[in-house]
The first five atom37 places (N, CA, C, CB, O) and aatype in JSON, in Angstrom:
{
  "aatype": [12, 5, 10, 10, 19, 13, 7, 0, 15, 7, 1, 19, 7, 1, 1, 9, 4, 11, 18, 0, 8, 15, 3, 7, 8, 7, 19, 16, 0, 13, 19, 1, 3, 0, 0, 19, 1, 7, 7, 8, 8, 1, 6, 1, 19, 7, 9, 0, 18],
  "atom_mask": [
    [1, 1, 1, 1, 1],
    [1, 1, 1, 1, 1],
    [1, 1, 1, 1, 1],
    [1, 1, 1, 1, 1],
    [1, 1, 1, 1, 1],
    [1, 1, 1, 1, 1],
    [1, 1, 1, 0, 1],
    [1, 1, 1, 1, 1],
    [1, 1, 1, 1, 1],
    [1, 1, 1, 0, 1],
    [1, 1, 1, 1, 1],
    [1, 1, 1, 1, 1],
    [1, 1, 1, 0, 1],
    [1, 1, 1, 1, 1],
    [1, 1, 1, 1, 1],
    [1, 1, 1, 1, 1],
    [1, 1, 1, 1, 1],
    [1, 1, 1, 1, 1],
    [1, 1, 1, 1, 1],
    [1, 1, 1, 1, 1],
    [1, 1, 1, 1, 1],
    [1, 1, 1, 1, 1],
    [1, 1, 1, 1, 1],
    [1, 1, 1, 0, 1],
    [1, 1, 1, 1, 1],
    [1, 1, 1, 0, 1],
    [1, 1, 1, 1, 1],
    [1, 1, 1, 1, 1],
    [1, 1, 1, 1, 1],
    [1, 1, 1, 1, 1],
    [1, 1, 1, 1, 1],
    [1, 1, 1, 1, 1],
    [1, 1, 1, 1, 1],
    [1, 1, 1, 1, 1],
    [1, 1, 1, 1, 1],
    [1, 1, 1, 1, 1],
    [1, 1, 1, 1, 1],
    [1, 1, 1, 0, 1],
    [1, 1, 1, 0, 1],
    [1, 1, 1, 1, 1],
    [1, 1, 1, 1, 1],
    [1, 1, 1, 1, 1],
    [1, 1, 1, 1, 1],
    [1, 1, 1, 1, 1],
    [1, 1, 1, 1, 1],
    [1, 1, 1, 0, 1],
    [1, 1, 1, 1, 1],
    [1, 1, 1, 1, 1],
    [1, 1, 1, 1, 1]
  ],
  "atom_positions": [
    [[0.84, -1.17, 0.0], [0.0, 0.0, 0.0], [0.89, 1.24, 0.0], [-0.96, -0.01, 1.22], [1.92, 1.28, 0.68]],
    [[0.5, 2.23, -0.75], [1.23, 3.5, -0.8], [0.56, 4.48, 0.16], [1.27, 4.09, -2.27], [-0.65, 4.7, 0.07]],
    [[1.32, 5.08, 1.07], [0.78, 5.99, 2.07], [1.34, 7.39, 1.9], [1.09, 5.48, 3.48], [2.5, 7.57, 1.52]],
    [[0.49, 8.39, 2.18], [0.92, 9.79, 2.24], [0.7, 10.23, 3.67], [0.12, 10.7, 1.21], [-0.42, 10.19, 4.18]],
    [[1.78, 10.66, 4.34], [1.71, 11.04, 5.75], [1.85, 12.56, 5.85], [2.81, 10.32, 6.59], [2.9, 13.11, 5.51]],
    [[0.8, 13.23, 6.31], [0.85, 14.67, 6.56], [1.43, 14.89, 7.96], [-0.58, 15.31, 6.43], [1.16, 14.1, 8.87]],
    [[2.21, 15.94, 8.12], [2.84, 16.2, 9.41], [3.97, 15.24, 9.69], [0.0, 0.0, 0.0], [4.25, 14.91, 10.84]],
    [[4.63, 14.79, 8.63], [5.63, 13.74, 8.74], [6.93, 14.18, 9.39], [5.93, 13.21, 7.39], [7.77, 13.33, 9.72]],
    [[7.13, 15.47, 9.6], [8.36, 15.91, 10.24], [8.21, 15.98, 11.76], [8.79, 17.26, 9.69], [9.18, 16.24, 12.47]],
    [[7.0, 15.76, 12.26], [6.76, 15.78, 13.7], [7.06, 14.44, 14.35], [0.0, 0.0, 0.0], [7.42, 13.47, 13.68]],
    [[6.92, 14.41, 15.67], [7.26, 13.21, 16.44], [6.41, 12.0, 16.01], [7.07, 13.48, 17.94], [6.95, 10.92, 15.76]],
    [[5.11, 12.17, 15.93], [4.22, 11.06, 15.57], [4.38, 10.7, 14.1], [2.76, 11.42, 15.88], [4.43, 9.52, 13.75]],
    [[4.46, 11.71, 13.23], [4.6, 11.46, 11.8], [5.84, 10.68, 11.44], [0.0, 0.0, 0.0], [5.81, 9.8, 10.58]],
    [[6.96, 10.99, 12.11], [8.21, 10.24, 11.88], [8.03, 8.78, 12.23], [9.36, 10.83, 12.7], [8.49, 7.9, 11.5]],
    [[7.36, 8.51, 13.34], [7.14, 7.11, 13.74], [6.21, 6.38, 12.78], [6.56, 7.05, 15.16], [6.43, 5.22, 12.45]],
    [[5.18, 7.07, 12.34], [4.27, 6.44, 11.37], [5.03, 6.07, 10.11], [3.09, 7.39, 11.03], [4.87, 4.96, 9.59]],
    [[5.86, 6.98, 9.61], [6.66, 6.7, 8.41], [7.6, 5.52, 8.65], [7.47, 7.94, 8.01], [7.72, 4.64, 7.8]],
    [[8.25, 5.51, 9.78], [9.21, 4.44, 10.11], [8.51, 3.08, 10.15], [9.9, 4.73, 11.46], [8.97, 2.12, 9.54]],
    [[7.4, 2.99, 10.88], [6.7, 1.71, 11.02], [6.05, 1.28, 9.72], [5.65, 1.8, 12.12], [6.07, 0.09, 9.39]],
    [[5.49, 2.2, 8.98], [4.87, 1.85, 7.7], [5.91, 1.32, 6.73], [4.14, 3.06, 7.09], [5.67, 0.33, 6.03]],
    [[7.07, 1.98, 6.68], [8.13, 1.51, 5.79], [8.64, 0.14, 6.21], [9.28, 2.52, 5.75], [8.88, -0.72, 5.37]],
    [[8.81, -0.06, 7.51], [9.31, -1.36, 7.99], [8.31, -2.48, 7.72], [9.63, -1.29, 9.49], [8.7, -3.64, 7.63]],
    [[7.01, -2.15, 7.59], [5.99, -3.14, 7.24], [5.87, -3.36, 5.74], [4.65, -2.71, 7.79], [5.04, -4.14, 5.29]],
    [[6.72, -2.66, 4.96], [6.75, -2.88, 3.53], [5.88, -1.95, 2.7], [0.0, 0.0, 0.0], [5.72, -2.16, 1.5]],
    [[5.33, -0.92, 3.31], [4.49, 0.04, 2.58], [5.36, 1.11, 1.93], [3.45, 0.69, 3.52], [6.43, 1.44, 2.44]],
    [[4.9, 1.65, 0.81], [5.55, 2.81, 0.21], [5.08, 4.05, 0.96], [0.0, 0.0, 0.0], [3.89, 4.19, 1.25]],
    [[5.99, 4.94, 1.28], [5.63, 6.1, 2.1], [6.09, 7.39, 1.43], [6.25, 5.98, 3.51], [7.24, 7.49, 0.98]],
    [[5.18, 8.37, 1.36], [5.53, 9.73, 0.96], [5.25, 10.62, 2.15], [4.72, 10.19, -0.31], [4.14, 10.64, 2.68]],
    [[6.27, 11.36, 2.57], [6.15, 12.25, 3.72], [5.84, 13.65, 3.23], [7.45, 12.24, 4.58], [6.6, 14.21, 2.44]],
    [[4.73, 14.23, 3.69], [4.36, 15.59, 3.32], [4.84, 16.52, 4.42], [2.83, 15.73, 3.1], [4.4, 16.4, 5.57]],
    [[5.74, 17.44, 4.08], [6.3, 18.38, 5.07], [6.13, 19.8, 4.57], [7.81, 18.07, 5.32], [6.04, 20.05, 3.37]],
    [[6.07, 20.76, 5.51], [5.92, 22.16, 5.16], [7.17, 22.73, 4.52], [5.57, 22.97, 6.38], [7.1, 23.47, 3.54]],
    [[8.32, 22.37, 5.06], [9.6, 22.94, 4.63], [10.54, 21.8, 4.27], [10.22, 23.85, 5.75], [10.82, 20.94, 5.11]],
    [[11.02, 21.78, 3.04], [11.9, 20.69, 2.58], [13.21, 20.66, 3.35], [12.18, 20.84, 1.1], [13.86, 19.61, 3.42]],
    [[13.62, 21.78, 3.93], [14.87, 21.82, 4.7], [14.72, 21.07, 6.02], [15.3, 23.27, 4.95], [15.7, 20.59, 6.58]],
    [[13.5, 20.98, 6.52], [13.24, 20.28, 7.79], [12.5, 19.0, 7.45], [12.41, 21.17, 8.81], [11.27, 18.98, 7.39]],
    [[13.26, 17.95, 7.23], [12.65, 16.69, 6.78], [12.4, 15.71, 7.91], [13.53, 16.05, 5.75], [11.91, 14.6, 7.67]],
    [[12.73, 16.09, 9.12], [12.42, 15.23, 10.25], [13.22, 13.94, 10.28], [0.0, 0.0, 0.0], [12.77, 12.96, 10.86]],
    [[14.39, 13.92, 9.66], [15.23, 12.73, 9.71], [14.88, 11.67, 8.68], [0.0, 0.0, 0.0], [15.4, 10.56, 8.74]],
    [[14.0, 11.98, 7.74], [13.64, 11.01, 6.7], [14.79, 10.88, 5.7], [12.34, 11.43, 5.97], [15.49, 11.85, 5.41]],
    [[14.98, 9.69, 5.21], [16.0, 9.44, 4.2], [15.32, 9.22, 2.87], [16.89, 8.21, 4.58], [14.37, 8.45, 2.77]],
    [[15.8, 9.9, 1.84], [15.18, 9.8, 0.51], [15.17, 8.38, -0.03], [15.9, 10.7, -0.46], [14.32, 8.06, -0.86]],
    [[16.09, 7.53, 0.4], [16.1, 6.16, -0.1], [14.87, 5.4, 0.39], [17.38, 5.43, 0.33], [14.38, 4.5, -0.3]],
    [[14.37, 5.75, 1.58], [13.26, 5.03, 2.17], [11.93, 5.73, 1.98], [13.51, 4.83, 3.63], [10.91, 5.08, 1.74]],
    [[11.93, 7.07, 2.08], [10.68, 7.82, 2.12], [10.74, 8.96, 1.12], [10.4, 8.36, 3.55], [11.67, 9.75, 1.14]],
    [[9.74, 9.04, 0.25], [9.65, 10.16, -0.68], [9.22, 11.4, 0.08], [0.0, 0.0, 0.0], [8.44, 11.31, 1.02]],
    [[9.72, 12.56, -0.31], [9.41, 13.82, 0.35], [8.59, 14.71, -0.58], [10.71, 14.55, 0.78], [8.97, 14.93, -1.73]],
    [[7.47, 15.21, -0.08], [6.64, 16.15, -0.83], [6.52, 17.42, 0.0], [5.22, 15.55, -1.15], [6.34, 17.36, 1.21]],
    [[6.61, 18.58, -0.67], [6.45, 19.86, 0.05], [5.78, 20.87, -0.81], [7.79, 20.39, 0.53], [5.56, 22.0, -0.38]]
  ]
}
């Protein structure tokens, strides 16, 4: 399943992205500012802003 996570740079959003990716889901993290990515790695999580 492909997921889009809003608020992905926050504490809860980062965890949702981490657990969803570890379960094999495709994840796109929606963040307000591309400079603040919340520790997401482009290899694992797509970034949308």
